[in-house]
C-alpha positions as CSV (number, residue, x, y, z in Angstrom):
1,X,96.3,136.4,111.3
2,X,97.2,134.4,108.4
3,X,97.6,135.0,104.6
4,X,98.0,132.1,101.5
5,X,100.0,133.2,99.2
6,X,97.4,134.3,96.7
7,X,96.1,136.9,99.7
8,X,96.9,139.9,97.2
9,X,95.2,138.5,94.1
10,X,92.4,138.6,96.4
11,X,92.5,141.8,97.7
12,X,93.1,143.1,94.1
13,X,89.7,141.5,92.9
14,X,87.8,143.0,95.5
15,X,87.2,140.2,97.4
16,X,85.0,140.1,101.0
17,X,87.3,138.6,103.0
18,X,87.0,137.1,106.6
19,X,88.6,134.9,109.2
20,X,88.5,131.1,108.8
21,X,90.8,129.0,110.5
22,X,93.4,131.1,111.6
23,X,93.8,133.0,107.8
24,X,92.4,135.5,106.5
25,X,90.4,134.2,103.5
26,X,88.1,135.2,100.5
27,X,84.3,134.7,101.5
28,X,83.1,136.0,98.1
29,X,83.8,138.1,95.3
30,X,80.9,138.9,92.8
31,X,78.4,136.7,95.1
32,X,78.3,133.4,96.7
33,X,74.6,132.5,94.2
34,X,76.9,134.0,91.0
35,X,79.7,131.7,92.2
36,X,78.1,128.7,92.9
37,X,76.3,128.8,89.5
38,X,79.5,129.4,87.6
39,X,81.0,126.5,89.1
40,X,77.6,124.7,88.0
41,X,77.7,126.0,84.9
42,X,81.4,126.8,83.5
43,X,83.9,126.7,86.3
44,X,85.4,128.5,88.9
45,X,88.7,128.5,91.0
46,X,89.2,128.6,94.4
47,X,92.1,129.1,96.7
48,X,92.7,126.4,99.3
49,X,96.5,127.0,100.4
50,X,94.9,127.2,103.9
51,X,94.4,123.4,103.7
52,X,97.3,121.1,105.6
53,X,99.7,118.7,104.0
54,X,101.6,116.2,106.2
55,X,104.3,113.7,104.9
56,X,104.2,110.1,106.7
57,X,106.9,108.3,105.5
58,X,109.0,105.1,106.8
59,X,108.9,101.2,107.1
60,X,106.3,102.0,109.4
61,X,103.8,104.1,107.7
62,X,101.6,102.0,106.2
63,X,100.7,100.0,109.7
64,X,100.6,103.1,111.6
65,X,98.1,104.7,109.3
66,X,96.0,101.6,108.8
67,X,95.9,101.5,112.9
68,X,94.4,104.9,112.9
69,X,92.3,105.1,110.2
70,X,88.5,104.3,109.2
71,X,89.9,101.7,106.2
72,X,93.0,100.5,105.5
73,X,95.0,101.8,102.6
74,X,97.3,99.0,102.4
75,X,97.4,97.4,98.6
76,X,96.5,100.5,97.1
77,X,98.2,101.6,93.5
78,X,101.1,104.6,93.8
79,X,98.2,107.0,92.0
80,X,95.1,106.1,94.5
81,X,93.8,108.6,96.8
82,X,91.8,107.4,99.4
83,X,89.3,109.5,101.3
84,X,89.5,108.4,105.1
85,X,88.6,109.5,108.9
86,X,91.3,109.6,111.5
87,X,89.9,107.8,114.5
88,X,90.1,108.7,118.3
89,X,90.2,105.2,120.5
90,X,86.5,105.7,121.1
91,X,85.9,106.0,117.9
92,X,85.0,109.9,117.4
93,X,86.8,111.7,114.1
94,X,89.8,113.8,114.6
95,X,89.2,114.9,111.1
96,X,88.2,113.4,107.5
97,X,90.8,113.7,105.1
98,X,92.7,112.9,101.3
99,X,95.3,110.2,101.6
100,X,97.7,110.5,98.6
101,X,100.1,107.3,97.9
102,X,103.2,108.5,96.6
103,X,105.9,105.9,95.0
104,X,106.3,103.6,97.5
105,X,104.0,102.0,100.8
106,X,106.4,104.1,102.8
107,X,105.4,107.3,101.2
108,X,102.2,108.9,102.1
109,X,100.7,112.7,101.9
110,X,97.6,113.7,104.1
111,X,95.7,117.0,102.9
112,X,93.7,117.7,105.7
113,X,91.2,120.2,106.6
114,X,92.6,123.9,107.7
115,X,90.9,124.2,111.0
116,X,92.1,120.8,112.2
117,X,95.6,120.7,110.6
118,X,97.7,121.6,113.6
119,X,95.5,118.9,116.2
120,X,95.9,116.1,113.3
121,X,99.9,116.7,113.5
122,X,100.2,116.9,117.1
123,X,97.9,113.8,117.5
124,X,100.0,111.8,115.2
125,X,103.0,112.9,116.7
126,X,101.0,111.7,119.9
127,X,100.3,108.3,118.7
128,X,103.8,107.6,117.1
129,X,105.3,106.5,120.3
130,X,102.2,104.4,121.4
131,X,102.0,102.4,118.2
132,X,105.3,101.4,119.2
133,X,104.7,100.4,122.4
134,X,101.5,98.5,121.1
135,X,103.6,97.1,118.4
136,X,107.1,96.4,119.5
137,X,107.6,93.8,116.5
138,X,106.4,96.2,114.2
139,X,109.1,98.5,112.1
140,X,109.8,101.7,114.6
141,X,110.8,103.5,111.5
142,X,108.4,106.5,111.4
143,X,108.7,110.3,110.0
144,X,106.2,112.5,110.6
145,X,106.5,115.8,108.9
146,X,104.1,118.8,108.4
147,X,104.7,120.4,104.5
148,X,102.0,123.0,105.0
149,X,104.0,125.9,104.4
150,X,105.6,124.7,101.5
151,X,102.9,124.3,99.6
152,X,99.6,126.1,97.7
153,X,96.8,124.9,96.1
154,X,93.9,126.0,94.1
155,X,90.9,124.0,92.9
156,X,89.7,124.0,89.5
157,X,86.2,122.8,89.5
158,X,83.0,123.2,86.9
159,X,82.1,121.3,83.7
160,X,84.2,123.5,81.5
161,X,87.4,122.0,84.0
162,X,88.7,119.5,81.4
163,X,88.6,121.9,79.0
164,X,90.8,124.5,80.5
165,X,92.9,122.3,82.2
166,X,94.0,121.2,78.4
167,X,94.6,124.5,77.3
168,X,96.7,125.4,80.8
169,X,98.8,122.1,80.3
170,X,99.1,123.1,76.4
171,X,99.9,126.9,77.0
172,X,102.9,125.3,79.7
173,X,104.4,123.3,77.2
174,X,103.6,119.8,79.0
175,X,104.0,116.9,76.3
176,X,100.8,115.3,74.8
177,X,101.6,112.1,76.9
178,X,101.7,114.1,80.3
179,X,98.1,115.8,78.9
180,X,97.1,112.6,78.3
181,X,97.8,111.3,81.5
182,X,96.3,114.2,83.4
183,X,93.1,114.5,81.4
184,X,92.8,110.9,82.0
185,X,92.6,110.7,85.4
186,X,90.0,108.9,86.7
187,X,88.1,110.4,90.7
188,X,90.4,110.0,93.1
189,X,93.6,109.8,91.2
190,X,96.6,112.0,90.8
191,X,99.5,112.7,89.0
192,X,102.7,113.8,90.7
193,X,106.2,115.2,89.2
194,X,108.9,115.4,91.2
195,X,110.7,119.2,91.2
196,X,114.5,120.1,91.6
197,X,113.6,121.9,95.2
198,X,112.6,118.7,96.7
199,X,108.5,119.2,96.6
200,X,106.3,118.4,93.9
201,X,103.7,119.4,91.5
202,X,100.5,117.5,92.1
203,X,97.5,117.1,90.1
204,X,94.2,114.9,91.5
205,X,91.1,114.2,90.8
206,X,88.8,114.5,93.7
207,X,86.8,118.0,93.9
208,X,84.2,119.0,96.9
209,X,81.8,120.5,94.6
210,X,79.8,117.5,93.1
211,X,81.2,118.8,89.6
212,X,83.9,117.3,87.6
213,X,87.6,119.3,88.4
214,X,91.4,119.1,89.7
215,X,93.6,120.2,92.8
216,X,96.8,121.7,91.8
217,X,99.3,121.4,94.5
218,X,102.8,123.5,93.8
219,X,105.3,125.4,95.7
220,X,104.3,128.7,97.3
221,X,106.2,130.5,94.7
222,X,104.8,129.3,92.0
223,X,100.8,129.2,92.8
224,X,100.0,132.7,92.1
225,X,101.4,132.1,88.6
226,X,99.2,129.2,88.1
227,X,96.0,131.2,89.3
228,X,96.9,134.0,87.2
229,X,96.8,131.0,84.2
230,X,93.5,129.8,84.7
231,X,91.7,133.7,85.2
232,X,93.2,134.3,81.9
233,X,91.5,131.4,80.5
234,X,88.1,132.6,82.1
235,X,87.9,130.6,85.7
236,X,85.6,132.8,87.8
237,X,87.1,132.9,91.3
238,X,85.1,131.8,94.0
239,X,85.0,131.9,97.7
240,X,84.5,129.6,100.8
241,X,80.8,130.8,100.8
242,X,80.3,129.1,97.3
243,X,82.6,126.1,98.2
244,X,80.3,125.6,101.1
245,X,77.0,125.9,99.0
246,X,78.3,123.5,96.7
247,X,79.7,121.2,98.8
248,X,76.1,120.9,100.8
249,X,74.3,120.9,97.4
250,X,76.3,117.6,96.9
251,X,75.6,115.8,99.8
252,X,78.8,116.0,101.2
253,X,79.9,116.7,105.3
254,X,81.7,119.0,106.9
255,X,84.2,118.5,109.8
256,X,82.8,120.2,112.8
257,X,78.9,119.9,111.7
258,X,78.2,116.3,110.5
259,X,81.4,114.9,112.1
260,X,83.5,115.5,115.5
261,X,85.0,113.9,118.1
262,X,81.4,113.3,119.4
263,X,79.9,112.1,115.7
264,X,82.0,109.3,114.0
265,X,82.2,108.7,110.4
266,X,78.9,106.4,110.4
267,X,76.7,109.1,112.0
268,X,78.1,111.4,109.4
269,X,77.3,109.3,106.4
270,X,80.1,108.1,105.0
271,X,79.9,104.2,105.9
272,X,81.8,103.7,102.4
273,X,85.0,105.0,103.9
274,X,84.6,102.5,107.2
275,X,86.0,99.2,106.7
276,X,86.6,96.6,109.3
277,X,90.2,95.8,110.1
278,X,92.1,94.8,112.4
279,X,94.4,96.9,114.1
280,X,92.3,99.6,114.4
281,X,92.5,101.5,117.3
282,X,88.8,102.3,117.7
283,X,87.6,98.5,116.9
284,X,84.3,98.4,115.4
285,X,82.1,101.6,115.1
286,X,78.8,102.3,116.4
287,X,76.7,104.2,114.8
288,X,73.8,106.4,117.2
289,X,72.6,109.6,115.0
290,X,71.9,109.6,111.0
291,X,71.6,112.4,108.8
292,X,67.8,113.1,107.2
293,X,68.6,115.7,104.0
294,X,65.7,118.2,104.1
295,X,64.4,120.7,101.5
296,X,61.9,123.7,101.9
297,X,58.9,123.9,100.4
298,X,60.0,127.8,99.9
299,X,62.8,129.9,100.4
300,X,63.0,129.4,104.2
301,X,66.8,129.4,105.3
302,X,67.7,126.8,107.8
303,X,71.1,127.2,109.9
304,X,73.0,125.2,112.0
305,X,71.8,124.0,115.2
306,X,68.2,125.1,114.2
307,X,65.7,122.5,115.9
308,X,64.0,120.2,113.8
309,X,60.9,119.2,114.5
310,X,57.6,116.5,113.4
311,X,54.4,118.0,114.5
312,X,55.9,120.7,116.7
313,X,57.9,118.0,118.6
314,X,61.7,118.6,118.2
315,X,63.5,115.4,116.9
316,X,67.1,116.7,116.2
317,X,68.6,119.9,114.8
318,X,70.5,121.3,111.6
319,X,74.0,120.2,111.5
320,X,74.4,122.1,107.6
321,X,72.0,124.2,106.4
322,X,71.6,127.3,103.7
323,X,69.7,128.7,100.9
324,X,70.8,126.7,98.1
325,X,71.6,129.1,95.1
326,X,70.8,126.2,92.3
327,X,67.3,125.1,93.4
328,X,66.5,128.6,95.0
329,X,65.4,126.8,98.2
330,X,66.4,126.3,101.4
331,X,68.2,122.5,102.2
332,X,69.3,121.1,105.5
333,X,71.5,118.1,107.2
334,X,68.7,117.1,109.6
335,X,70.8,115.2,112.7
336,X,68.3,112.5,114.7
337,X,68.7,109.3,116.0
338,X,69.7,106.3,114.6
339,X,66.4,104.4,115.4
340,X,64.3,107.6,114.1
341,X,61.4,106.2,111.6
342,X,62.4,106.1,108.0
343,X,58.8,107.1,107.0
344,X,58.5,110.2,108.2
345,X,58.5,112.4,105.3
346,X,57.3,116.0,106.7
347,X,59.3,118.1,109.3
348,X,59.5,121.8,110.2
349,X,62.7,123.7,110.9
350,X,62.3,126.2,113.6
351,X,63.7,129.6,111.7
352,X,63.7,132.7,113.9
353,X,61.0,131.0,116.0
354,X,58.6,130.2,113.8
355,X,58.5,126.8,112.5
356,X,58.8,126.3,108.6
357,X,57.7,123.3,106.7
358,X,60.3,120.9,105.4
359,X,60.2,117.8,102.8
360,X,62.5,114.8,103.3
361,X,64.5,114.4,100.2
362,X,67.4,112.5,98.7
363,X,71.2,113.2,98.3
364,X,72.7,114.6,96.6
365,X,70.6,117.6,96.8
366,X,72.1,118.5,93.3
367,X,73.5,116.0,90.8
368,X,76.5,117.5,89.1
369,X,77.1,117.3,85.5
370,X,80.0,114.6,86.2
371,X,82.9,113.7,84.3
């Protein structure tokens, strides 16, 4: 089993560890509820070093990625980050991830899901010769490099994140100009500094919790010191359990639950990340499923794959579900056919062979305090 550069930190803190995407990762420290509320009320720090970073460069980079992604990435400023879905020819999702544009239109950084990074990398390699063949008049200059082992990543999330980021930057002796640039980042923007070792320090503002926050990507050798500095500032260590609770409360999809080779971006409810363009490997996506957000009247806890019913008749299944520490109720995504009536408000989720009442609600389940 693999370990991130912060593994020793987690062990020293007494984290409950478990396997995830081939890594031994912290699931919780003090408890999922406590860590979720720490992010909602103050600030938490997550080790997300298991995620992948794939560099795509060359004159063909932009055209190649546009061909494979759910929306085009050309014409973006160099600090822009795009949320996209990597697609198969039939429209199914290979993965959903973030594309960071670096200095030019020929230099992109894909930050991909940990469980998919090997698959994503191989898919990109496999599609390179097919792109050359399909578009012989386009540049045949494309380099694809897996940089995942070179970087660690921490996510700083919560309403106090900007205050702690300011203190972190000030303690490191950054100029006021740099501090202002980083603190002034809008959502889905980045700050990048090239380092002498050929790698980069990247700070971005995307988040996966519904709260304000930052991601810091740094060389493996440097990430532990960054973790320590934020811990000293009072940032609460948080595990993957609270991260999943926060993303569901915020109304965000999870690959493998709401999105898969069989479920495309429209099925997953992220139509904002789909824009018709040509050429696109999948042509035009067709929606066959839709997500209905449900909340329990009590503390019934739904889980993935539990049957969803209306008047005792099964109409779909839970794609993601759990107990919400913030709302103190069960919440779930119900995956149903796209033509399911929109006016149905009352559902049941079968939990341990008993049908529990749930009500249709709106997303997000929990609205973050924002920037």
